[in-house]
C-alpha positions as MATLAB code, in Angstrom:
seq = 'MAQLPPGIRFITSFSRDQWYRAFIFSLTFFLYASFHLSRKPISIVKGELHKHCAASHEVEGNSYKEYAAQIQPVKKPSNVSQCGWEPFDKNNYKQLLGALDYSFLCAYAIGMYLSGIIGERLPIRYYLTVGMLASGLFTAMFGLGYFYNVHNLWFYIMAQIANGLVQTTGWPSVVTCIGNWFGKGRRGLIMGIWNSHTSVGNILGSLIAAYWVSTCWGLSFVMPGVIIAVMGIVCFLFLIEHPKDISCSCTPSSSSKTFLNGASRFRVQMPTLNAKETSKPQDPEMQHLLIDSENCSVSLNSSTVVTGEGKHGTSAISFLGALRIPGVIEFSFCLLFAKLVSYTFLFWLPLYITNVEHLDAKRAGDLSTLFDVGGIFGGILAGLISDRLEKRASTCGMMLLLAAPTLYMFSAVSKMGLEATVVMLLISGALVNGPYALITTAVSADLGTHKSLKGNARALSTVTAIIDGTGSVGAALGPLLAGLISPSGWNNVFYMLMVADACALLVSLKVL';
ca = [
      34.282   40.756   19.327;
      36.810   41.458   22.054;
      35.531   42.707   25.386;
      36.102   46.401   26.119;
      38.903   47.173   28.573;
      37.726   47.937   32.149;
      38.877   51.545   31.924;
      36.868   52.184   28.756;
      33.803   50.484   30.281;
      34.141   52.782   33.275;
      34.361   55.882   31.068;
      31.368   54.891   28.926;
      29.267   54.047   31.996;
      28.785   57.771   32.594;
      26.666   59.986   30.397;
      27.894   63.107   28.631;
      26.051   65.298   31.134;
      27.647   63.501   34.083;
      31.135   64.014   32.663;
      30.446   67.722   32.170;
      29.197   68.028   35.752;
      32.292   66.269   37.063;
      34.458   68.617   35.000;
      32.711   71.761   36.322;
      32.884   70.412   39.881;
      36.646   69.904   39.568;
      37.311   73.151   37.711;
      35.439   75.400   40.158;
      37.076   73.495   43.033;
      40.583   74.361   41.836;
      39.634   77.879   40.766;
      38.525   78.839   44.253;
      41.312   76.843   45.899;
      43.711   79.183   44.094;
      41.999   82.159   45.743;
      42.697   80.768   49.208;
      46.163   79.692   48.123;
      46.950   83.353   47.434;
      45.535   84.531   50.789;
      47.612   82.251   53.000;
      51.192   83.575   52.508;
      50.724   86.615   54.777;
      50.133   84.378   57.805;
      53.246   82.331   57.029;
      55.492   85.322   56.399;
      54.531   87.135   59.618;
      57.167   85.202   61.543;
      59.790   86.444   59.079;
      58.598   90.043   58.880;
      59.207   90.274   62.619;
      61.883   88.049   64.118;
      62.517   87.665   67.819;
      65.703   89.418   68.839;
      67.693   90.160   71.972;
      66.440   93.735   72.237;
      62.817   92.724   72.544;
      60.838   92.082   75.687;
      59.941   88.675   77.066;
      56.964   86.727   75.799;
      55.354   83.621   77.227;
      57.968   83.417   79.995;
      60.989   83.104   77.669;
      63.132   85.944   76.425;
      63.442   86.381   72.697;
      67.161   85.887   73.086;
      66.623   82.420   74.540;
      64.046   81.670   71.872;
      66.290   82.818   69.044;
      69.034   80.485   70.265;
      66.736   77.506   69.661;
      66.194   78.356   65.990;
      68.613   77.254   63.342;
      70.461   80.265   61.933;
      69.327   81.284   58.463;
      71.359   83.321   56.022;
      69.789   86.805   55.954;
      69.573   89.007   52.875;
      71.340   92.334   53.164;
      68.034   94.199   53.388;
      66.813   92.385   56.527;
      67.319   93.958   59.951;
      68.134   92.073   63.143;
      64.475   91.924   64.173;
      62.903   91.340   60.768;
      61.741   93.542   57.914;
      61.275   97.254   58.456;
      58.707   98.631   59.403;
      57.553   95.389   61.068;
      60.691   95.084   63.212;
      59.358   97.429   65.909;
      57.810   96.517   69.239;
      54.313   97.290   67.914;
      54.697   94.695   65.175;
      51.523   92.837   66.151;
      49.428   95.934   65.572;
      51.159   96.566   62.228;
      50.649   92.984   61.088;
      47.053   93.179   62.287;
      46.607   96.293   60.135;
      47.641   94.254   57.073;
      44.998   91.644   57.842;
      42.358   94.249   58.582;
      43.001   96.213   55.397;
      42.585   93.088   53.249;
      39.524   91.771   55.050;
      37.774   95.119   55.399;
      38.155   95.735   51.662;
      36.937   92.182   51.032;
      33.846   92.687   53.200;
      32.901   95.978   51.539;
      33.574   94.657   48.042;
      31.560   91.481   48.629;
      28.272   93.369   49.011;
      28.841   94.925   45.591;
      30.314   91.853   43.944;
      27.172   89.732   43.992;
      25.048   92.511   42.502;
      27.632   93.194   39.769;
      28.220   89.495   39.146;
      24.522   88.883   38.408;
      24.674   91.384   35.563;
      27.904   90.221   33.882;
      28.997   86.929   32.300;
      30.510   84.789   35.064;
      33.463   83.616   32.969;
      34.666   87.117   32.114;
      34.001   88.484   35.598;
      35.892   85.657   37.298;
      38.792   85.742   34.838;
      39.436   89.463   35.331;
      39.222   89.045   39.099;
      41.754   86.206   39.144;
      44.244   88.016   36.904;
      44.005   91.151   39.067;
      44.361   89.092   42.224;
      47.524   87.487   40.868;
      48.931   90.936   40.156;
      48.266   92.350   43.640;
      49.385   89.184   45.438;
      52.710   89.312   43.601;
      52.891   93.065   44.260;
      53.251   92.438   48.013;
      56.184   90.096   47.367;
      57.847   92.578   45.030;
      58.373   94.779   48.085;
      61.069   92.306   49.122;
      62.944   92.445   45.821;
      62.712   96.233   45.506;
      63.599   96.783   49.174;
      60.347   98.626   49.987;
      59.913   99.556   53.673;
      56.865  101.811   53.428;
      53.925  100.465   55.441;
      51.381  102.040   53.098;
      52.772  100.130   50.114;
      51.885   96.831   51.780;
      48.534   98.108   53.059;
      47.488   99.322   49.595;
      48.498   95.988   48.079;
      46.289   94.248   50.622;
      43.328   96.586   50.038;
      43.493   96.163   46.256;
      43.784   92.395   46.589;
      40.847   92.263   48.988;
      38.613   94.111   46.549;
      39.391   91.994   43.480;
      39.145   88.707   45.389;
      35.440   89.342   45.954;
      34.819   88.284   42.359;
      35.503   84.664   43.280;
      32.921   83.349   45.709;
      29.622   84.582   44.184;
      30.827   83.449   40.761;
      31.810   79.874   41.642;
      28.752   79.285   43.866;
      26.415   80.486   41.120;
      28.185   78.318   38.551;
      28.106   75.191   40.717;
      24.466   75.952   41.485;
      23.644   76.007   37.785;
      24.999   72.505   37.347;
      24.046   70.460   40.402;
      20.760   69.293   41.851;
      19.198   69.323   45.302;
      19.899   65.709   46.186;
      22.587   65.284   48.870;
      23.332   69.003   48.562;
      24.994   69.167   51.985;
      27.380   66.280   51.264;
      28.208   67.384   47.700;
      28.856   70.971   48.726;
      30.689   69.842   51.858;
      33.134   67.934   49.659;
      33.308   70.791   47.151;
      33.874   73.375   49.896;
      37.037   71.563   50.972;
      38.690   73.723   48.297;
      39.046   76.307   51.092;
      41.203   74.017   53.193;
      43.041   72.556   50.193;
      43.936   76.076   49.063;
      45.097   77.005   52.571;
      47.266   73.895   52.791;
      48.875   74.419   49.385;
      49.359   78.125   50.116;
      51.023   77.303   53.430;
      53.384   74.756   51.900;
      54.333   77.014   48.969;
      54.866   80.070   51.183;
      56.780   78.080   53.812;
      59.173   76.712   51.183;
      60.637   80.175   50.531;
      59.798   82.032   53.741;
      63.199   81.655   55.406;
      65.308   82.260   52.320;
      63.364   84.684   50.080;
      59.930   85.572   51.456;
      59.117   87.648   48.379;
      58.669   84.427   46.406;
      56.123   83.305   49.030;
      53.813   85.894   47.433;
      55.025   85.959   43.844;
      54.537   82.233   43.223;
      50.922   82.108   44.528;
      50.250   85.242   42.471;
      51.481   83.482   39.340;
      49.387   80.407   40.142;
      46.086   82.280   40.545;
      46.782   84.282   37.363;
      47.379   81.051   35.418;
      44.147   79.634   36.837;
      42.407   82.788   35.625;
      43.524   81.949   32.091;
      42.256   78.380   32.599;
      38.918   79.840   33.719;
      38.659   81.924   30.549;
      39.442   78.924   28.351;
      37.293   76.236   29.965;
      34.582   77.507   32.362;
      31.028   76.698   31.215;
      28.553   78.867   33.080;
      25.378   76.885   32.478;
      24.349   73.467   31.056;
      22.333   75.230   28.358;
      25.534   76.686   26.912;
      26.498   73.239   25.600;
      22.956   71.892   25.243;
      23.180   69.651   28.288;
      19.796   68.256   29.208;
      17.579   69.960   31.744;
      15.473   67.531   33.706;
      11.807   67.879   32.812;
       8.977   67.044   35.153;
       7.377   63.650   34.645;
       4.142   65.041   33.228;
       5.537   67.454   30.685;
       7.455   67.461   27.461;
      10.007   69.954   26.211;
      10.400   71.027   22.596;
      13.552   72.706   21.367;
      13.827   74.614   18.107;
      17.023   76.615   17.857;
      17.008   79.366   20.457;
      13.268   79.009   21.118;
      12.165   76.747   23.949;
       8.647   75.968   25.025;
       6.971   73.383   27.198;
       3.669   71.595   26.834;
       2.027   70.330   29.983;
       0.601   66.870   29.302;
      -2.594   65.610   30.958;
      -2.151   63.760   34.227;
      -2.580   60.014   33.833;
      -3.333   59.019   37.397;
      -2.951   60.245   40.926;
      -0.428   57.575   41.838;
       1.949   58.611   39.058;
       1.747   62.319   39.819;
       2.279   61.775   43.530;
       5.483   59.842   42.888;
       8.363   61.988   44.176;
      10.919   63.171   41.703;
      14.482   62.002   42.187;
      16.003   64.762   44.331;
      19.337   64.368   42.578;
      17.665   65.451   39.350;
      16.147   68.635   40.762;
      18.268   71.596   39.810;
      19.539   74.015   42.399;
      18.494   76.874   40.172;
      15.436   77.055   37.955;
      16.280   79.017   34.856;
      13.275   80.268   32.939;
      14.951   79.593   29.620;
      16.097   76.112   30.512;
      13.688   74.450   32.927;
       9.972   74.096   33.229;
       7.522   76.022   35.346;
       4.226   74.711   36.603;
       1.561   75.180   33.955;
      -2.063   74.259   33.542;
      -3.053   71.395   31.251;
      -2.456   71.986   27.544;
      -0.787   75.371   28.105;
       2.024   76.489   25.833;
       4.527   79.089   26.976;
       7.473   80.470   25.052;
      10.782   80.675   26.879;
      12.102   83.957   28.116;
      15.464   85.325   27.218;
      18.263   85.707   29.687;
      17.018   89.102   30.787;
      13.427   87.936   31.171;
      13.968   87.368   34.894;
      15.223   90.476   36.597;
      18.044   90.290   39.139;
      16.882   90.499   42.744;
      17.501   93.720   44.660;
      19.652   93.974   47.771;
      16.645   94.634   50.020;
      14.694   91.897   48.291;
      17.425   89.401   49.165;
      17.417   90.562   52.795;
      13.694   89.815   53.036;
      14.266   86.119   52.298;
      13.600   84.259   55.589;
      16.840   83.249   57.296;
      19.246   85.434   55.294;
      19.823   87.959   58.096;
      20.099   85.306   60.829;
      22.592   83.153   58.961;
      24.553   86.237   57.873;
      25.213   87.226   61.495;
      25.874   83.619   62.464;
      28.538   83.487   59.747;
      29.949   86.807   60.978;
      30.972   85.239   64.288;
      31.911   81.856   62.798;
      34.161   83.482   60.210;
      35.709   85.715   62.894;
      37.021   82.567   64.571;
      38.068   80.827   61.350;
      40.002   83.770   59.918;
      41.728   84.514   63.211;
      43.214   81.035   62.943;
      43.930   81.553   59.244;
      46.013   84.702   59.809;
      47.496   84.179   63.289;
      47.896   80.423   63.855;
      51.456   80.131   62.435;
      52.654   83.004   64.638;
      50.953   81.452   67.676;
      52.684   78.129   66.987;
      55.990   79.975   66.576;
      55.618   81.568   70.005;
      54.254   78.566   71.898;
      56.124   75.672   70.284;
      59.336   77.661   69.625;
      59.523   76.643   65.973;
      60.877   78.612   63.038;
      58.524   80.164   60.492;
      58.745   77.263   58.019;
      57.997   74.499   60.519;
      55.203   76.545   62.088;
      53.659   77.091   58.654;
      53.817   73.386   57.849;
      52.255   72.467   61.209;
      49.426   74.986   60.774;
      48.154   73.041   57.743;
      46.752   70.414   60.133;
      44.044   72.899   61.119;
      42.904   72.944   57.496;
      43.124   69.152   57.240;
      40.669   69.015   60.128;
      38.576   71.622   58.320;
      38.194   69.336   55.286;
      36.717   66.560   57.411;
      34.604   69.055   59.368;
      33.002   70.493   56.226;
      32.198   67.048   54.806;
      30.875   65.814   58.175;
      28.665   68.894   58.576;
      27.183   68.391   55.109;
      26.569   64.680   55.692;
      24.889   65.218   59.067;
      22.725   68.060   57.757;
      21.528   65.860   54.881;
      20.626   63.029   57.234;
      18.870   65.279   59.755;
      17.538   67.630   57.045;
      18.303   70.429   59.499;
      21.098   72.824   58.502;
      20.662   75.143   61.506;
      20.678   72.285   64.033;
      23.909   70.936   62.581;
      25.548   74.377   62.790;
      24.341   74.846   66.360;
      25.642   71.456   67.466;
      29.129   72.079   66.060;
      29.259   75.622   67.471;
      28.294   74.272   70.894;
      31.224   71.834   70.789;
      33.671   74.363   69.331;
      33.792   76.753   72.320;
      35.082   74.240   74.926;
      37.390   72.746   72.301;
      39.062   76.134   71.821;
      39.649   76.357   75.577;
      41.204   72.901   75.535;
      43.377   73.915   72.581;
      44.774   76.932   74.447;
      45.645   74.739   77.442;
      46.791   71.543   75.719;
      48.911   73.199   73.009;
      51.467   74.216   75.665;
      51.983   70.597   76.723;
      53.917   69.505   73.668;
      53.900   69.035   69.920;
      51.843   65.815   69.930;
      48.997   67.410   71.859;
      49.064   70.401   69.520;
      48.691   68.140   66.468;
      45.594   66.427   67.895;
      43.931   69.679   68.940;
      44.664   71.302   65.580;
      42.729   68.545   63.806;
      39.762   68.619   66.204;
      39.571   72.417   66.344;
      39.816   72.687   62.558;
      36.865   70.325   62.114;
      34.589   72.090   64.608;
      35.521   75.652   63.604;
      35.338   75.183   59.822;
      32.319   72.832   59.794;
      29.630   75.494   60.451;
      31.514   78.025   58.311;
      31.591   75.620   55.359;
      27.934   74.622   55.743;
      26.604   78.200   55.877;
      28.633   79.457   52.921;
      27.591   76.575   50.654;
      24.494   74.464   51.341;
      22.703   77.075   53.472;
      23.419   79.835   50.940;
      22.138   77.613   48.145;
      18.990   76.791   50.139;
      18.269   80.459   50.761;
      19.212   81.501   47.222;
      16.615   79.085   45.850;
      13.972   79.794   48.488;
      10.359   79.209   47.420;
       9.616   82.910   47.968;
      11.800   83.686   44.929;
       9.403   81.776   42.643;
      12.190   80.342   40.508;
      14.340   83.467   40.109;
      17.655   81.795   39.242;
      19.597   85.044   39.384;
      19.147   85.593   43.141;
      21.803   83.139   44.342;
      24.755   85.408   43.566;
      23.288   88.305   45.591;
      22.206   86.086   48.513;
      25.627   84.439   48.616;
      27.368   87.812   48.524;
      25.234   89.183   51.386;
      25.877   86.185   53.625;
      29.579   85.952   52.845;
      29.986   89.737   52.917;
      28.542   89.937   56.422;
      30.738   87.015   57.415;
      33.721   88.890   56.029;
      33.054   91.722   58.485;
      33.748   89.193   61.216;
      36.745   87.926   59.262;
      38.109   91.486   59.318;
      37.420   92.011   63.020;
      38.925   88.705   64.198;
      42.546   89.193   63.084;
      42.386   92.874   64.082;
      41.218   92.017   67.596;
      43.840   89.269   67.801;
      46.551   91.800   66.961;
      45.295   94.166   69.667;
      44.705   91.516   72.341;
      47.693   89.187   71.817;
      50.247   91.505   73.531;
      48.332   90.886   76.787;
      48.636   87.120   76.309;
      47.441   84.456   73.876;
      44.936   83.120   76.437;
      42.928   86.327   76.053;
      42.771   85.757   72.295;
      41.229   82.340   72.876;
      38.699   83.810   75.314;
      37.705   86.247   72.579;
      37.259   83.367   70.124;
      35.120   81.423   72.603;
      32.850   84.442   73.104;
      32.502   84.750   69.322;
      31.465   81.088   69.035;
      28.903   81.598   71.794;
      27.499   84.632   69.941;
      27.206   82.598   66.721;
      25.259   79.958   68.639;
      22.924   82.566   70.178;
      22.215   84.132   66.775;
      21.385   80.731   65.289;
      18.838   79.991   68.039;
      16.153   81.980   66.186;
      16.607   79.823   63.090;
      16.649   76.700   65.251;
];
């Protein structure tokens, strides 16, 4: 008999359950990456909505006239004014652009508190699919303002508010789904790698938006809108919410045996053989993040038989009940300040690079992706360190402590040349996004499966929504404050970000 080809041997070396887990890991990764892909265009297009022109005042020591002379001329559509796109072509453009960010993020923060509670009571696949299709619609709606020559500020603000609300369907859904499938072992590393979807989505969104920003900025929104809508269809066709839906095995404890008979599940606790065997630790990789009463065992006395509960046998946790979980409030406020810093970079970094490095909107958008490249490594590094130390809060505190002086260095070094900016973008991205990634994934999963919940698998969505919703309040405040402070100088914006990092560190001291 001929030997199997190496590729086939590799495929057959993994079990059916492992292939399903790899599929869900990849699918949820790209689903949420598409959410961030659709959020990024606004930061890229800001430099096109308001262009520097001769009539404007001086910024950073150079007049806009001198700055404009350094940029390659681009053919302008007939509906573009000398200074950009009305109404963002006025001198108060930073406040107007800040209002766009604030409207999206404020709606996102408010909607997130409701999203987790609603998401626990609806099928994840349907909930996520509707949210992605609606998000595609409202993302494209902003870009349609270009094609239909819309110059009403409220049109763009309403598009941002609607998009912010529907995008809250994403995070609680994907975290709950990934929690259903993966175990406790190396949780920080696994979720650190998985959480890089944030940075991957930002990078792809930046590149897609930058491709059209100088020629037809409407497509910078329409194309990401189409992509997230298509991914919504993929979600409807392929997302598997729980291993039980395809009869994937649930790992039993070593001293028990599971019997399956159609929809009925029950477990018999077998007598303990010896103390040595029972004291042997279970493989942490095989311990599920979530303990579902209809899928996994509970601790029972010898020779006890218990019938499995239906899906509604375990009630969803209340909002106040989730707040009483130790650490939820502390990490929520820590994320508030961490996300304030991260989202200020997300929405204002391309414009900052445009002003400081004197680059056009496309090149500034491309360069800003390096911050997210650093964020990928920062999230993975934070997860790896937290697994080794077995201390999530200490890892967050260490990275926050390093982030504040790094931001000061970034504000000083970025004016010294393009090479220095590249290096600082990578370092700053790692230190800023590391704590943010760790809190929103591994920490949320730890708290959502806290021992005080006694195996309530349906709490993770609410806990995740509370933590991320509170963080989104900071995400709304950061870009708004940047829009208000930046006219007095970009250095003041960086001072604000350093204070926010210091506040995040102070809040985390209680958990430490």
